[in-house]
N, C-alpha and C positions, 0 to 999 in steps of 0.2 A: 058204723064202725067197720063193717065188712068191706065197704068201698075203700076206706082208708088203708086197710091191710092189703087189699089188692093193688092199690096205687103204690104203696110202699114196696111191695114185692116186684112190681113192674119197674120201679125206679132202681132197685138193687140189681135187677137183671140187665138194665140198660148199661151198655159199655161205651164210654166216650174215649175215643182215641185222640190223644193229644199229639199233634204234630209240631215238632220243634225243628226249625231249619238248621242246617249244618253251620251256618254263620252264627246263629244264636248259641248253639252248643259250643262252637269254637270260642266265642266271647266268654261264656261261662267257664270253659276249660282254661282259658288264658288267665282269668281272674284267680282260679284255684291254683294253677301252676305258680303264679306270682306269689300267692300266699304261702305255698309250700316252700318256694325258694327263700322267701323272706324269713320264715320260721327256721329254716335250715341255716341261713346266714347268721341269724341271731344266736342260735345254739353255738355256732363256731366262734362268734365274737365273745360270748359268755365264757367258753372254755379258754380262749386266748387270754381274757382278762384274769381268769383264775390262775392260769400258767404264769402270767407276768406278776401277779400279786404274790404268789408263793415264791417265785424266783427272787423278787425284790426282798421278801422276808429273809430268804436265805443269804442274800448278798449283804444287806444292810444291818442285820443283827448278828451279834457274836454269840455263837452257841459253843459250849464247852464239850458236850458229850458227842461222841462219834455216832451214837444212836439217832440223835436229832438229824445229823447230816444224812444218814441212811434213810430215815423216815421221809425227809423232804425230797431226797433223790427219787425214792420209789413213787411218791406222790406226783412229782413233776413228770416222770417217765409215763406214768399211767395217764395223766391228763394230756400229755403230748401225743401219745399213741391214739387215744380216743379222739382228739382233735383232728388228727390226720385221717382217721376213718370217717369222721363227719365231713371233712373237706372232700374226700374222695366221692362220697355219696352226693354231696352238693354239686360237684362237677358233673356227675352222671345225669342229673336232672336239668342242669343248666347249659350243657354244651351243645345240645341239639335243638334246633328251632322246630317246634312241634307243628307249626303251620306249613313248613316245607316238607318235613319228613315225619308224618304222623306214625307210620309203622315203626320206624326206628325209635321214635320217642316212646311209643307204647312198650317196646321191648326194654328200653332203658328204665321206664317206670316200673315194669315188672321186676327188673333186676334190683332197682332201688327198694322195692317192697321186700324182696328177699333179704337184701342187706340189712334193712331195718329190723327184720325179724331176728336175724343173727345178732345184731347189735343189742337188742333188748333182751335176748335170752342168754346165749353162751358168753358173748363178749361183755355183757353187763356184769356178769358175776366175776369175770376177771378184773374188771374195773373196780367193783365193790371190794373184792378181797385185797387188791393192791392198795386202794385208798385206806382201808381199815388197817392194813399192815403198816402203811406209812404213818397214819395217825398214832398207832400204837408205839412205834419207835420214837416219834416226835414227842409223845406224852411222857416218855421215860425221864427226860430232862425237865420238861416244863412242869410236870406235876410235883416235882421235888420242891418247887417254890410256893406251892399252894397249901392251904390248910386242909384238914380231913374233909370238912364240909365242901369246900371248893373242889377238891379232887373227886369226891363222890358225885357232885353236881355236874362237873365237866364230863366225866365218864358216862354218867346216866344220860345226859342230853345228847352226847355224841352217839351213843348206842341207839337211843330212841330215834334220832334223826336218820341214821343209816337204816334202821328197821322200817321206818315210815317210807323212806325213798324206795326201798327194795320191795315193799309190798303194795301198799295202797296207791301211792303216787305212780309207781311203775306200771301197775295194771291199768290205771286210768289213762295214762299216756299211751300205752300200747293199744288199748281199745279205741281211743279217739283217732290215733294216727292210722290204725288199720282200716277203720271205716272211711276215713278221708281218702286214703290212697286207693282203696278198693272202688270207691265211687268215681274217682278220677280215671282209673283204668277202665271202668265200665263206660264212662263218657267217651273216652278215646276209641273204644271198640265200636260204640254206636256211630261216632263221627266217621270212622274208617268205613263202616258198612254203608253209611249214607253217601260218602264220596264215591265208593266203588259202584253204587247202583246207577 
C-alpha cells in the first residue's frame, strides 16, 4: 500500500507540458470566433424580428387609446436602440481579420467584452424598464377587454417573465458569455506570445 501511495505522489508531482502549435490554436480560435459571430448575428436577427412583429402589430391593428400607441412606441424605441448596440458590437468583432492583425483583434475583443459587461448591467436595466413601461401603457387598453382572471393571469405571467429574465436567465447568460470571451482573449494572448517568440 505504501508503494501505491509513493507512486500516486510521484504521479501528482509529475508535470506534463502540453505544447499546442500556433496553427492549432488559431484553428480553435477561428472556430470560437465564428461561434461568437454567429451567436451575435442570431441575437440581432431575433431583435429585428421582434421589432418587425411589434411594428406590424402597431400598423395593422387599430388601437383606440393613446396609451397603447405610447406603449408600443416606447417598446419599439427600446428594441431599436438595443439592436443598434448589438450591431455595433457585432461589427467590432467581425470587421478585423484576426489572422492578419491579432493584436488589433485582441484589443477589439477586449472592447467587446467591456461593451457586453455594460450591456448586461446598466443598459440592460434601461431596456427592462423601457419594456416594462411600454407593456404597462399597452396593457391599459388591452386589459379592458379581458375578464378579471385573464387580467390577473396576463399581469402575473408578464411580471414573472420579466423577473425570470432579469435574474436567473440574465445571470446565466452573463456567466457563460464572460467565460467564453475570457477564454478567447486568453487564447489570443497565447497566440500572440507564440507568434512573437
